[in-house]
C-alpha positions in Angstrom: 120.1 156.8 110.9 123.8 156.1 110.2 124.7 157.4 113.6 122.1 155.1 115.2 123.5 152.1 113.3 127.0 152.9 114.4 125.9 153.2 118.1 124.0 149.9 117.7 127.0 148.1 116.2 129.3 149.6 118.9 126.9 148.4 121.7 126.7 145.0 120.1 130.5 144.7 119.8 131.0 145.6 123.5 128.3 143.1 124.6 129.9 140.4 122.4 133.4 141.1 123.9 131.9 141.0 127.4 130.3 137.6 126.8 133.5 136.3 125.4 135.4 137.5 128.5 132.9 135.9 130.9 133.0 132.7 128.9 136.8 132.6 129.0 136.8 133.3 132.8 134.3 130.5 133.4 136.1 128.2 131.0 139.4 128.9 132.7 138.0 128.2 136.2 136.4 125.0 135.1 139.6 124.0 133.4 141.6 124.6 136.6 139.2 122.5 138.7 139.3 119.7 136.2 143.1 119.9 135.9 143.5 119.6 139.7 141.1 116.7 139.9 142.8 115.0 136.9 146.2 115.4 138.6 144.9 113.6 141.7 143.5 110.8 139.5 146.7 110.4 137.6 149.0 110.2 140.6 150.8 106.9 140.8 149.5 104.5 143.4 151.7 104.0 146.4 151.9 101.1 148.9 149.5 102.2 151.6 149.9 100.4 155.0 147.0 98.4 156.4 145.3 100.1 159.3 145.0 97.8 162.4 141.4 98.2 163.8 142.2 96.0 166.8 145.0 98.4 167.8 142.8 101.5 167.4 140.1 99.8 169.5 142.7 99.1 172.2 143.9 102.8 172.2 140.3 103.9 172.4 139.5 101.5 175.3 142.6 102.4 177.4 141.6 106.1 177.4 138.3 105.2 179.0 140.1 103.2 181.7 141.5 106.4 183.0 138.0 107.5 183.6 136.4 110.7 182.3 139.1 113.1 181.0 137.6 116.3 182.4 140.2 119.0 182.5 141.9 119.3 185.9 141.0 115.8 187.1 143.4 113.0 187.9 142.1 110.9 185.0 142.7 113.8 182.6 146.3 114.2 183.8 147.1 110.5 183.7 145.6 110.0 180.2 147.5 113.0 178.9 150.7 111.5 180.2 150.0 108.2 178.6 149.3 109.8 175.2 152.5 111.9 175.3 154.5 108.8 176.2 152.9 106.8 173.3 153.7 109.5 170.7 157.3 109.7 172.0 157.6 105.9 171.8 156.6 106.2 168.2 159.4 108.6 167.4 157.3 111.8 167.2 158.7 115.2 168.2 156.2 116.1 170.9 155.2 119.6 172.0 152.8 120.1 174.9 151.0 123.4 174.8 149.7 124.3 178.2 147.7 127.3 179.5 144.5 128.4 181.1 141.2 129.0 179.3 138.0 130.6 180.5 134.9 128.3 180.6 131.3 129.3 180.0 130.6 129.5 183.8 133.5 131.9 184.5 135.8 129.1 185.9 139.4 128.8 184.7 140.4 125.5 183.2 143.9 124.0 182.8 144.4 123.3 179.1 146.9 120.8 177.6 147.1 120.5 173.8 149.3 117.6 172.7 151.1 118.0 169.3 153.0 115.0 167.8 155.1 116.0 164.8 156.5 113.5 162.2 159.2 114.4 159.7 159.6 117.9 161.1 162.1 118.8 158.4 159.5 118.7 155.7 158.0 122.2 154.9 154.8 120.8 153.4 152.5 119.5 156.3 149.2 117.7 156.7 147.3 118.4 160.0 145.3 115.6 161.6 143.4 116.4 164.8 140.8 115.3 167.4 139.9 116.3 170.9 140.9 114.2 173.9 138.9 115.7 176.8 135.4 114.6 177.8 132.1 116.2 178.6 131.9 117.1 182.3 128.2 116.3 182.6 125.6 114.2 180.8 123.2 117.0 179.9 121.4 115.0 177.2 120.7 112.1 179.5 117.7 111.5 181.8 119.7 110.2 184.8 122.9 111.2 186.5 123.0 114.3 184.3 125.6 116.0 186.6 128.1 113.2 186.2 130.8 113.2 183.6 130.6 110.8 180.7 133.1 108.1 179.6 133.5 109.7 176.2 134.4 106.5 174.4 133.1 107.8 171.1 133.0 111.6 171.7 136.7 112.0 172.2 138.5 108.7 172.6 137.5 107.1 169.2 139.2 109.9 167.2 142.2 109.9 169.4 142.4 106.1 169.2 142.5 106.2 165.4 145.2 108.9 165.4 147.4 107.0 167.9 147.3 104.0 165.6 148.1 106.3 162.7 151.1 107.6 164.7 152.3 104.0 165.2 152.2 103.4 161.5 154.0 106.6 160.7 156.8 105.5 163.0 157.7 102.7 160.5 156.7 104.2 157.1 157.2 107.8 156.0 154.7 109.9 154.0 155.7 112.4 151.4 154.4 115.3 153.5 155.2 115.9 157.1 152.3 115.0 159.4 151.2 116.8 162.5 148.8 115.2 164.9 147.2 117.6 167.3 145.0 116.4 170.3 143.0 119.4 171.4 141.9 119.9 175.0 138.9 121.6 176.5 136.7 121.1 173.4 133.7 119.7 175.2 133.2 122.2 178.1 130.4 124.2 176.6 127.3 125.2 178.5 124.7 122.5 179.3 121.9 122.0 176.8 118.9 124.1 177.8 120.7 126.3 180.2 120.2 130.0 180.5 123.8 130.7 179.2 123.6 128.3 176.2 124.2 129.9 172.9 127.7 131.3 172.6 129.5 129.1 170.2 132.9 130.3 171.4 132.3 128.5 174.7 133.2 125.3 172.8 136.6 124.2 171.4 138.7 126.2 173.8 141.9 124.3 173.1 141.6 124.7 169.3 140.9 128.4 169.6 144.0 128.7 171.8 146.1 126.8 169.3 144.8 128.6 166.3 145.7 132.0 167.8 149.0 130.7 169.1 150.2 127.7 167.0 153.0 125.5 168.3 155.2 127.0 165.7 155.1 130.6 164.6 153.5 131.0 161.2 152.5 127.4 161.1 150.7 126.3 157.9 149.5 123.0 156.5 148.2 122.0 153.1 144.9 120.9 154.8 143.5 119.5 158.0 141.2 116.6 158.9 139.3 116.3 162.2 138.1 113.0 163.6 135.2 113.2 166.0 132.8 110.4 167.1 134.2 107.8 164.6 133.5 104.6 166.4 129.7 103.7 166.4 128.6 100.6 164.5 125.8 102.6 162.8 127.9 105.7 162.2 127.4 107.7 159.0 129.7 110.5 158.0 127.9 113.0 155.8 129.7 115.9 153.9 129.6 118.2 156.9 128.4 121.8 156.2 131.2 123.7 157.8 133.7 121.5 155.8 131.8 122.1 152.6 131.9 125.9 153.2 135.6 126.2 153.9 137.2 123.2 152.2 134.9 121.4 149.6 137.9 120.2 147.6 139.3 118.3 150.6 135.8 116.8 151.3 135.7 115.5 147.7 139.2 114.1 148.0 138.5 112.2 151.2 135.0 111.0 150.2 136.3 109.8 146.8 138.9 107.8 148.5 136.3 106.3 150.9 134.1 105.3 147.9 137.1 103.7 146.1 137.7 101.6 149.2 134.1 100.5 149.3 133.1 102.5 152.4 130.3 104.6 150.7 127.8 103.2 153.2 129.7 105.2 156.0 131.0 108.2 154.0 127.6 109.2 152.6 127.0 112.0 150.1 124.3 113.7 152.2 125.3 117.2 153.3 124.7 118.0 156.9 124.1 121.4 158.5 127.1 123.5 159.6 128.5 122.2 162.9 130.6 123.9 165.6 133.7 121.8 166.1 137.5 122.3 166.3 137.8 122.5 162.5 135.6 125.7 162.5 138.2 127.7 164.4 141.1 126.1 162.5 139.5 127.4 159.3 138.4 130.8 160.6 141.6 131.7 162.4 144.5 130.0 160.6 143.0 129.7 157.1 144.1 126.1 156.9 141.3 124.4 154.8 140.0 121.8 157.2 137.2 119.2 157.2 135.5 117.0 159.8 134.8 113.3 159.6 132.0 113.3 162.2 129.1 111.1 163.0 126.0 113.1 162.1 122.5 111.7 161.2 120.8 113.6 158.4 117.7 111.3 158.2 114.7 111.3 160.5 112.6 114.0 162.1 115.5 115.4 164.2 118.8 115.4 162.5 121.9 115.6 164.7 124.7 113.7 166.4 124.2 110.0 167.4 121.8 108.9 170.2 124.8 108.5 172.6 125.9 112.1 172.3 126.5 113.7 175.7 124.9 110.8 177.5 126.2 107.9 179.6 125.5 105.6 176.6 128.8 107.0 175.2 130.7 104.0 176.5 132.9 101.2 175.0 129.7 99.1 174.4 129.0 101.6 171.6 132.3 101.2 169.9 132.8 99.1 166.8 136.3 98.3 165.7 135.2 97.9 162.1 134.1 101.6 162.0 137.4 102.6 163.5 139.2 100.5 160.9 137.3 102.0 157.9 138.0 105.6 159.1 141.6 104.8 159.8 142.1 103.2 156.4 140.6 106.2 154.6 142.9 108.5 156.5 146.0 106.4 155.6 145.0 106.2 152.0 144.7 110.0 151.8 148.0 110.9 153.6 150.1 108.2 151.9 148.9 109.0 148.4 149.3 112.7 148.8 152.4 114.1 147.2 
């Protein structure tokens, strides 16, 4: 009996110690999360520039005036030259990363990633990115499905916002260095419903190239933010699933800022499914925690991208400067208050 009581007491003591250990670990983890969030709340407010929505609208529109930016076409080349010249005019240190990538159909595409670096001397970096190429066919349309689309929203809108951010960065520094990357050959995946549809690596060829061979060896950033389809008047930006998997803290940071600015009607708290976009490969390959601000509709019978997606409706008629302005202001608020 005495021996049994000793065993029972010993077992109880071990169990008690185990519970204490688990409690301490959980408590420590919760404390660290709360500490990080409290640090962000306690940071002093800085004077954040005002984002110019008219300017972002202009930079979006001028891209469409070059025509579809399908890799290898004259419109693609001319628009790329324009974007490089704008970044240089804004004082950025510009790197053009060129190469060839293999498309879903076996063809070889010329690829041109455009990287605009601000305050290159600063070791701590923030990565902002979008894609600047356009879909080579309107596979979700009912007419002219073999013709390329304008890509005013799917491509130009995110780039337009980032070019305006670059203009602002030219006159007011942030605490961290900023790298703006415009990825090429993002939208050359197989047509919807085709026999070869299904390989997710057929998409985002430029970001895959960059993630495997960054513009600077060993490149790292504190985090990354992707803009994609950020110009529709009825746009909603849910907490996108891939972002929530890889970088939930960054999602919370950005969506909290949007709520503070009064843009909760756009930056909604719904969580979408995981999407395949440039941020997926940045996360998977480089380990830089990255999120997407992307138009995605979670309500209705068929959740998905906006009605314009991969159709000829993706024109400037579907771009609202107020949406561009809200996304741009959120972005400025995040990067200027981060230090």
